[in-house]
Each structure stands twice: as structure tokens, then as C-alpha cells.
C-alpha positions in Angstrom: 2.5 23.9 12.8 2.1 22.7 16.3 4.8 21.9 18.9 4.8 19.5 21.8 7.2 17.6 24.0 5.7 14.1 23.4 3.6 13.3 20.3 1.7 10.0 20.6 0.1 8.7 17.4 -2.8 6.5 18.4 -5.5 6.3 21.1 -5.6 2.7 22.4 -4.6 1.4 25.8 -0.8 1.5 25.1 -1.1 5.1 24.0 -3.1 6.1 27.0 -0.8 4.4 29.5 2.2 6.1 27.9 0.4 9.5 28.0 -0.6 9.0 31.7 3.0 8.6 32.8 4.6 11.0 30.3 2.2 13.8 31.2 3.4 13.9 34.8 6.6 15.7 33.4 6.0 16.8 29.8 3.5 18.4 27.5 1.8 15.5 25.6 -0.3 15.5 22.4 -2.3 12.5 21.5 -3.3 12.3 17.8 -5.9 9.8 16.9 -6.9 8.5 13.5 -10.6 8.4 14.3 -12.4 9.2 17.6 -11.3 8.2 21.1 -13.8 5.3 21.0 -12.3 3.7 17.9 -9.7 1.0 17.9 -9.0 -2.5 19.1 -8.6 -1.8 22.8 -12.4 -0.9 23.1 -13.2 -4.3 21.4 -11.2 -6.5 23.7 -13.4 -9.2 25.2 -10.7 -11.3 26.7 -9.3 -10.1 30.0 -5.8 -9.4 31.4 -3.5 -12.2 32.3 -1.5 -11.8 35.5 -0.3 -14.0 38.3 -2.6 -12.6 41.0 -3.7 -15.7 42.9 -2.0 -17.4 45.8 -1.5 -20.6 43.8 -0.1 -18.9 40.7 3.4 -17.3 40.2 5.0 -15.1 37.6 7.4 -17.9 36.6 4.4 -20.1 35.7 3.1 -17.3 33.6 6.6 -16.9 32.1 6.7 -20.6 31.1 3.2 -20.5 29.5 4.1 -17.3 27.5 7.4 -18.8 26.2 5.7 -22.1 25.3 2.9 -20.4 23.4 5.5 -18.2 21.6 7.5 -21.3 20.6 10.4 -20.1 22.7 11.0 -17.4 20.1 10.2 -14.7 22.7 12.8 -12.4 24.2 13.2 -14.0 27.7 14.1 -10.8 29.4 11.1 -8.9 28.1 8.8 -11.8 29.0 10.2 -11.6 32.6 9.4 -7.9 32.7 5.9 -8.6 31.5 5.0 -11.3 34.0 6.8 -9.8 37.0 5.8 -6.2 36.6 2.3 -7.0 35.4 0.8 -8.1 38.7 2.4 -5.1 40.5 1.2 -2.5 38.0 -2.2 -4.0 37.7 -2.6 -4.2 41.5 -1.7 -0.5 41.8 -4.4 0.5 39.3 -6.9 -1.8 41.2 -6.1 0.2 44.3 -6.9 3.4 42.4 -10.3 2.1 41.4 -10.0 -0.3 38.4 -12.6 -3.0 39.2 -12.6 -6.5 37.9 -15.3 -9.2 38.2 -15.4 -11.0 41.6 -17.0 -14.2 43.0 -19.6 -14.2 45.7 -16.9 -14.2 48.4 -15.3 -11.0 47.0 -12.2 -12.6 45.5 -11.3 -12.2 41.9 -13.2 -14.3 39.4 -10.1 -15.6 37.6 -10.7 -17.2 34.2 -8.5 -19.6 32.1 -7.8 -19.4 28.4 -5.9 -21.3 25.8 -2.3 -22.4 26.7 -2.6 -21.1 30.3 -1.7 -23.6 33.0 -3.6 -21.6 35.7 -6.7 -19.5 36.1 -5.2 -16.1 35.9 -7.4 -13.9 33.6 -9.2 -11.0 35.2 -12.3 -9.7 33.3 -14.7 -6.7 33.5 -18.4 -7.3 33.0 -17.8 -10.8 31.7 -16.6 -10.0 28.1 -16.2 -6.2 28.1 -12.7 -5.8 29.7 -11.5 -3.5 27.0 -14.4 -1.2 27.2 -14.3 -0.9 31.0 -10.6 -0.4 31.1 -10.6 2.2 28.4 -13.3 4.2 30.1 -11.4 4.0 33.4 -8.1 5.2 31.9 -9.6 7.8 29.6 -11.3 9.4 32.6 -7.9 9.6 34.3 -6.3 11.0 31.2 -8.9 13.7 30.8 -7.9 15.1 34.2 -4.4 15.8 32.8 -3.2 18.7 30.7 -3.0 16.5 27.5 -3.9 17.8 24.1 -6.2 15.3 22.3 -6.6 15.6 18.6 -9.3 13.4 17.1 -9.8 12.6 13.4 -6.1 13.2 12.6 -4.8 10.7 10.2 -1.0 10.4 10.2 0.6 11.0 6.8 4.3 10.5 7.6 7.0 10.9 10.2 9.2 14.0 9.9 12.8 12.9 9.7 15.7 15.5 9.9 19.3 14.3 9.8 18.1 10.7 10.4 16.2 11.7 13.6 12.5 11.9 14.1 11.2 15.4 15.0 7.4 14.8 14.6 4.8 13.9 12.0 2.4 15.3 9.5 -1.4 14.6 9.6 -4.6 15.2 7.7 -6.9 17.1 10.1 -10.7 16.7 10.4 -11.3 19.0 7.3 -8.5 17.4 5.3 -6.0 20.2 6.0 -2.3 19.2 6.5 -1.2 19.6 10.1 2.5 19.4 11.0 3.3 18.6 14.7 6.9 19.1 15.8 7.9 17.0 18.8 10.9 16.3 21.0 9.9 12.6 21.1 7.4 10.7 18.9 5.6 7.5 19.8 3.9 5.2 17.4 0.9 3.5 19.0 -1.1 2.8 15.9 -2.2 -0.7 16.6 -2.4 -3.7 14.4 -3.0 -4.9 10.8 -6.3 -6.7 10.9 -7.9 -4.3 8.4 -5.8 -5.9 5.7 -7.9 -9.1 6.0 -11.5 -9.8 5.0 -12.2 -11.7 8.3 -10.8 -10.0 11.4 -11.5 -9.2 15.0 -9.9 -5.8 14.5 -11.3 -2.3 13.8 -11.2 -2.3 10.0 -9.4 1.0 9.9 -6.3 -0.6 11.4 -4.2 -1.4 8.3 -0.7 -1.1 9.6 -0.3 2.7 9.3 2.5 2.8 11.8 4.5 0.1 10.0 4.2 1.9 6.7 5.3 5.2 8.2 8.2 3.5 10.0 9.3 1.7 6.9 9.2 5.0 4.9 11.3 6.6 7.6 13.9 3.9 7.5 13.2 2.2 10.8 14.0 -1.5 11.4 11.0 -3.9 11.4 11.0 -7.5 12.6 9.0 -10.8 12.6 6.2 -9.4 10.3 5.2 -12.9 9.2 3.9 -13.8 12.7 0.2 -13.0 12.4 -2.1 -14.6 14.9 -5.5 -15.8 13.8 -8.2 -16.1 16.5 -9.9 -19.4 16.2 -13.4 -18.4 17.1 -14.9 -15.5 15.1 -18.7 -15.7 15.0 -19.7 -16.6 11.5 -23.3 -16.3 10.4 -25.2 -15.4 7.2 -21.9 -15.8 5.3 -20.1 -13.1 7.2 -18.1 -12.5 10.4 -20.3 -10.7 13.0 -18.0 -10.5 16.0 -15.6 -12.4 18.3 -16.5 -15.3 20.6 -13.9 -14.8 23.3 -11.5 -17.6 24.3 -13.0 -17.2 27.8 -15.9 -19.3 26.6 -13.5 -22.3 26.1 -12.0 -21.4 29.5 -15.4 -21.9 31.0 -15.9 -25.3 29.3 -17.2 -24.5 25.8 -16.2 -27.2 23.3 -15.3 -27.1 19.6 -17.5 -29.5 17.6 -18.2 -30.3 14.0 -21.7 -30.4 12.4 -22.3 -33.9 13.8 -21.4 -32.7 17.3 -18.1 -34.6 17.5 -15.3 -33.0 19.5 -12.6 -31.8 17.0 -9.7 -31.0 19.4 -9.7 -34.3 21.4 -6.8 -35.9 19.6 -5.1 -32.8 18.3 -3.2 -31.5 21.3 -2.8 -32.4 25.0 -4.7 -29.2 26.0 -7.5 -30.1 23.6 -9.9 -27.1 23.3 -7.4 -24.9 25.3 -4.5 -25.5 23.0 -2.5 -22.5 21.8 -4.4 -20.3 19.3 -2.2 -21.2 16.3 -3.0 -24.9 16.8 -6.7 -24.5 17.2 -7.0 -22.1 14.3 -5.3 -24.6 12.0 -7.6 -27.4 13.0 -10.7 -25.4 12.4 -9.4 -24.1 9.1 -9.1 -27.7 7.9 -12.8 -28.2 8.4 -13.6 -24.9 6.7 -11.6 -26.0 3.6 -13.6 -29.2 3.5 -16.8 -27.1 3.5 -17.8 -28.1 7.0 -19.1 -25.7 9.7 -17.5 -25.8 13.2 -19.4 -24.7 16.3 -18.7 -23.7 19.9 -20.9 -25.9 22.1 -21.9 -23.6 25.0 -24.5 -25.9 26.6 -22.4 -26.3 29.7 -22.2 -22.5 30.4 -24.8 -21.5 32.9 -26.6 -18.1 32.3 -24.6 -17.5 29.1 -26.4 -14.3 28.1 -25.7 -12.8 31.5 -22.1 -13.9 31.8 -21.2 -12.9 28.2 -23.5 -10.1 27.2 -21.4 -8.7 24.3 -21.1 -12.1 22.6 -24.8 -12.7 23.2 -25.6 -9.4 21.5 -23.3 -10.3 18.5 -25.2 -13.6 18.1 -28.6 -11.8 18.3 -27.6 -9.3 15.6 -26.3 -12.1 13.4 -29.5 -14.2 13.9 -27.7 -17.0 15.7 -30.2 -19.1 17.6 -28.7 -19.4 21.1 -31.5 -21.8 22.1 -29.5 -24.4 20.1 -26.5 -23.8 22.4 -24.1 -23.7 19.5 -22.3 -20.7 18.0 -21.0 -21.1 14.4 -17.4 -20.0 14.2 -14.3 -19.8 12.0 -10.8 -18.2 12.3 -9.9 -14.6 11.4 -6.9 -12.3 11.7 -6.5 -11.1 15.2 -3.1 -9.9 16.4 0.3 -9.1 14.9 3.3 -10.3 16.9 5.8 -8.5 14.7 6.3 -4.8 14.3 8.7 -1.9 14.6 11.7 -3.3 16.4 12.1 -1.8 19.9 14.0 -2.5 23.1 12.5 -2.9 26.6 11.7 0.8 26.7 10.1 1.2 23.3 13.2 2.8 21.6 13.4 2.1 17.8 16.4 2.3 15.5 15.6 5.9 14.7 16.6 8.4 17.5 13.6 10.0 19.3 11.1 7.6 17.7 9.4 5.1 20.0 6.8 2.4 19.5 4.4 0.7 21.9 1.5 -1.7 21.8 0.7 -3.9 18.9 2.7 -1.9 16.4 5.9 -2.5 18.4 8.1 -5.5 17.6 9.5 -6.0 21.1 9.4 -9.8 20.8 7.6 -10.3 24.0 5.1 -12.6 22.3 7.5 -14.6 20.1 5.9 -16.6 17.3 2.4 -16.7 18.9 0.8 -14.5 21.6 -0.5 -16.1 24.7 -4.1 -15.3 25.3 -4.9 -12.1 27.3 -1.2 -10.9 27.3 -1.9 -8.0 24.9 -3.7 -5.7 27.4 -1.1 -6.6 29.9 1.6 -5.7 27.4 -0.1 -2.3 26.8 -0.2 -1.5 30.5 3.3 -2.7 31.4 5.3 -1.4 28.4 3.1 1.7 28.0 3.9 2.7 31.6 7.6 1.8 31.2 7.8 4.0 28.1 6.0 6.9 29.7 8.4 6.7 32.7 11.5 6.4 30.5 10.9 9.1 28.0 13.6 11.7 28.0 12.9 14.0 25.0 15.7 16.0 23.2 16.3 19.3 24.9 15.6 21.4 21.8 14.2 20.9 18.3 16.5 21.4 15.3 15.6 24.1 12.9 13.4 22.7 10.2 14.2 24.1 6.8 12.3 21.4 4.8 9.8 18.9 6.1 10.0 16.7 3.0 13.0 16.2 0.8 11.3 13.7 -1.3 9.9 13.3 -4.8 6.4 14.8 -5.0 4.0 12.1 -6.1 1.3 13.0 -8.6 -2.0 11.2 -8.7 -0.9 7.8 -7.6 -1.9 4.4 -9.1 -3.1 2.5 -6.0 -4.8 -0.9 -5.4 -8.4 -1.2 -4.5 -9.0 -1.7 -0.7 -11.3 -4.7 -1.1 -9.0 -6.3 -3.7 -6.0 -6.0 -1.3 -8.1 -7.6 1.5 -9.1 -10.5 -0.8 -5.6 -11.2 -2.0 -3.9 -10.8 1.4 -6.5 -13.1 3.0 -5.7 -15.8 0.4 -1.9 -15.6 0.4 -1.3 -14.7 4.1 -3.8 -17.0 5.5 -3.3 -19.5 8.4 -1.2 -21.7 6.0 1.0 -20.1 3.4 3.1 -21.2 0.4 5.7 -19.5 -1.7 3.7 -19.6 -4.9 0.7 -17.7 -3.4 3.0 -15.2 -1.6 5.0 -14.5 -4.8 1.8 -14.0 -6.8 0.6 -11.5 -4.2 3.9 -9.6 -4.4 3.8 -9.6 -8.2 0.3 -8.1 -8.1 1.4 -5.5 -5.6 4.5 -4.6 -7.6 2.4 -3.4 -10.6 1.5 -0.4 -8.5 4.8 0.5 -6.8 7.9 -1.4 -5.7 9.1 -1.0 -2.1 12.5 -0.3 -3.5 11.3 2.9 -5.2 12.6 6.2 -3.8 10.5 8.1 -1.3 7.7 10.4 -2.3 5.8 13.2 -0.7 2.3 12.3 0.3 1.1 15.5 1.9 -1.0 16.4 -1.2 -2.8 13.0 -1.2 -6.2 12.4 0.2 -6.9 10.3 3.3 -8.2 7.4 1.2 -5.1 7.5 -1.0 -2.8 7.3 2.0 -4.7 4.4 3.5 -4.5 2.5 0.2 -0.8 3.2 -0.1 -0.2 2.1 3.5 -2.1 -1.1 2.8 0.0 -1.7 -0.3 3.3 -1.1 1.7 2.3 -3.3 4.6 1.0 -6.1 2.4 4.3 -6.1 0.5 6.3 -6.2 3.8 4.2 -9.1 5.2 4.5 -11.2 2.0 8.2 -10.6 1.8 8.7 -11.6 5.4 6.6 -14.7 5.0 8.6 -15.8 1.9 11.9 -15.1 3.8 11.0 -17.4 6.8 11.2 -20.8 5.2 10.5 -22.9 8.3 7.1 -23.1 9.9 6.9 -21.8 13.5 4.0 -20.7 15.7 1.5 -18.6 13.8 3.6 -18.8 10.6 2.9 -22.1 8.8 4.5 -22.9 5.4 2.7 -25.8 3.8 5.5 -26.1 1.2 8.6 -26.3 3.5 7.8 -28.7 6.3 5.5 -29.3 9.2 4.8 -26.6 11.8 6.7 -26.6 15.1 4.9 -26.1 18.4 8.2 -25.4 20.2 11.2 -23.4 19.4 13.6 -25.9 21.0 13.8 -28.0 17.8 13.4 -25.0 15.6 16.5 -23.4 16.9 17.3 -19.7 17.7 18.8 -18.7 14.4 16.0 -16.2 13.7 15.7 -15.0 17.3 16.9 -11.4 16.7 16.3 -11.2 13.0 15.1 -7.9 11.7 13.6 -6.9 8.4 15.8 -4.5 6.5 18.6 -4.6 9.0 
């Protein structure tokens, strides 16, 4: 058994930002499922949105974020994001974080979907995540922080309805118990539940499953954003084609070269992601391929080296100046319900980053707000943390039924069924069929069970089962289409929350 002041479960940007601030005062332990170079933050091609130019303003960024989120966002948290974002980002730039610049030395600001201004900063064209992670990891390694790689979380340790740490499978499969005075979930998203995704496939919603098992409140789980432009070649997804391409003029066309967004939305190819994804999906269902026409982007391979490399590996002929694309699961707007400082409904348990349901993104995340969220709310949490003064005596880590060899669903089968029922457009019949299939293994209403004797694979499969059930239940519960959640059987999607109403604004799952 190990002890620490702050236990952070995860190793992405939100985890690192929290650790950087918290380690100024406390002993911090970072437990990562894989290695420090796994996870979505390293994959991020898009940049960081912030009102940094003289012609931009945080209030314009606020308006764009609220509009993209269908006005379902928490206005106060959006204000924190857009006002603190430029300040915190500028401070890191003064400490050496470098973004791409134009020939005159000013920032090369890009524009992406649903943004009214050019406000996206990038690193090395399409490698913002990689460059930022390298920068912040280097800073973190200078701190006295314990970093545990290849530690897969099993469950949170709950004593008297309070969180006092978590259990893990170590690198050799041994069970490791870490006691902490404050525990932070920073476990990332849920893309690994889908067949086509931009995410690291190991991210299957582990934090959501653990939080649910611990009794935490979850919210807005049905809001799953599908990125419109995953590179699709040789009958498989081979990578992401960043929205920055459309920001630089790339156009969505069908097989005949006709523009497909011209009459769909006033912003055309730069419409919000939920709108663009639905249009492309219509073509996919009709058996027609959609392309990104990149003929207008000068020196494409130099400006977007990561995307060019994906295309080369997937045998996409860039001489044709067209990239075959289709939508895929990208970002989860819902999560473990938190306040502006990451506090959850369980004392001494916090959540930050994609796993957190702080409602800053509403029903649909504005492009390039995710890395900004990680920086702003990661730092805020690290600054806020005030761990309990002492740890209670732990007589029994688990007061649960010990589960024998479990009956669990196959990983590929879960992905296939989730991809069908929880796709861009959903209906109650498909969602109920998914739940019926999942319930043959275990119902969410069953009493808790001890998983410490299970293998890593069994825990992953169980987490996938739990999270798939939660997502399907939430999608059935929200009858009206809104943002990234479209129900084909209950009415047309709404692109604004004004006519949708605010009745679900603070709705939590299990509350």
C-alpha cells in the first residue's frame, strides 16, 4: 500500500496541468494506464482556441462556444474558460511554450468550425498535442512527482461515503492500493467503445465506470461528438484530418466533386461539428464516399505533416488533392458531474478533462476548446486542492460481493453494437436492443462486487459494459434532439438551445 497527498489517475494534459500546480504544495502521484506517451492529448492535431488577437475578444469566444453547445453550456464556466484561457496561455508562452508564427513574427492564428474569428494557435502545423505534451512533461519531470506507468485502475476506495484512494493492477498484474487525501479522475474519453474513433483505443470510459461504481453523480452522457473528417482508406479509419484543413479553405465534396455543405448551414464547411457530421453520414448511408478537397492548400505536406503521413500510410494518393473521409467518435461532452473546481458529489474525489462533466461544452464542443479546457480547469483544480488533513483508518478496502469468473461481453462485439445504436443518429428501438444485449451479462442495478482478483482484460471489458449501458440509458432518457444527440424517432435536431429550453440544463444521471 502506497500513500500520497494527491492521487491523479491519468496522464493527459488535464492531469499534467493539475499535477504541476498541486505539486507546488503537496506530494503528488500520477498513475497512468499505459505509458506517458499514450492517450488522446498526444494525438491532438487541432490547436488551442483563445482570444489572443487585437480584433478578437473573450466575449466573442463565449458567444461561439455557447452557440456551438446549443446554449446548454453552463454560462459561468464558459466565461471562466474564455477569460482565463488567454491569460493562462500567455503565461505559459512567456515560459517557453512556442506556437506557429507568420513571417512577421505574429501568431499564425487559424480558424475552425463554428468560430467567428481566427483564434486557434497551433504547433508544427498539426502536432499541437505532441508539442504541448512534451513541453509540460519536461516541466513536470523537474518536480518531485511520483509517476507510475502501466498502472490500470481497478476501483476507487470509498470509506464512509468518502474517497480515500484507488486500487490498481501494476505492471506485473499485482494489486496496488494507493491511499490519498484527495483523488483526481483524469482518465479521458470513451472513443474506444466505438469502431471508428480518433481516440486512443484504450480509452473506454474507465473513470466513468469507477465513478458510477463509487456512487458519484454523472451527467449528459448522451452528448458524444463525432468528428466529421476521419481519414478513411482501404475500408478502415487510418487517422484524423484536422478541422484546421477546412479552416484553411479545404472543402467537403461528394464523388462528383460537388460541394455538400453549400446549402446545409450558413457557415457551410465551417458549420458546427454535429451539423457537418450528420450531412456526411447521410452520404455514407447512401453508399457514397465524401472527400476533403485540399487543392487550395499550398504546400500541404509541409503545413500538415502528420495528416500527410497518415495519408501515405493509408495509401491515399495526395496527388489527387482529395482525402477520403467519414465521421467517427471524437469527444465526450458528458462525464462525472463537477463544479468549477473539479469537485464531484463524493467528498475528496475530483474530476478534470474529458472525464469531467462540468458542462463547459454543452451539447456540442466548439473546436479546439478541449486543450484549452485541460489547461484552464487543470490549473484551477491544482490551485484549489485542499486535501483532508489525515486519512481515516482503513479496516476493509472492499465491502462488496467477491465476483467469481465473470461473464463479460467481447470487446469487438461491444464496439460493433455501440457503434450501431449510439451512432450520430439514434432511435429508441436500437438503444433498447443494445441495453437488452448488455443486460444478459449484468444489470447496472446489481449490487457491487470486488474486482481486485480480476485480470486487466476482464476489468476493461466490465468497464466497457458499464459505460455502454450508461450511455444507452442516457440516450433513451433524452427524448428531444439537441446538439450532438439526435433522435430520429422524436423530432428534428435543434441547432440552438433557445427553442429547446433549459429544462435539462442541470440534469444529472442517477441524481
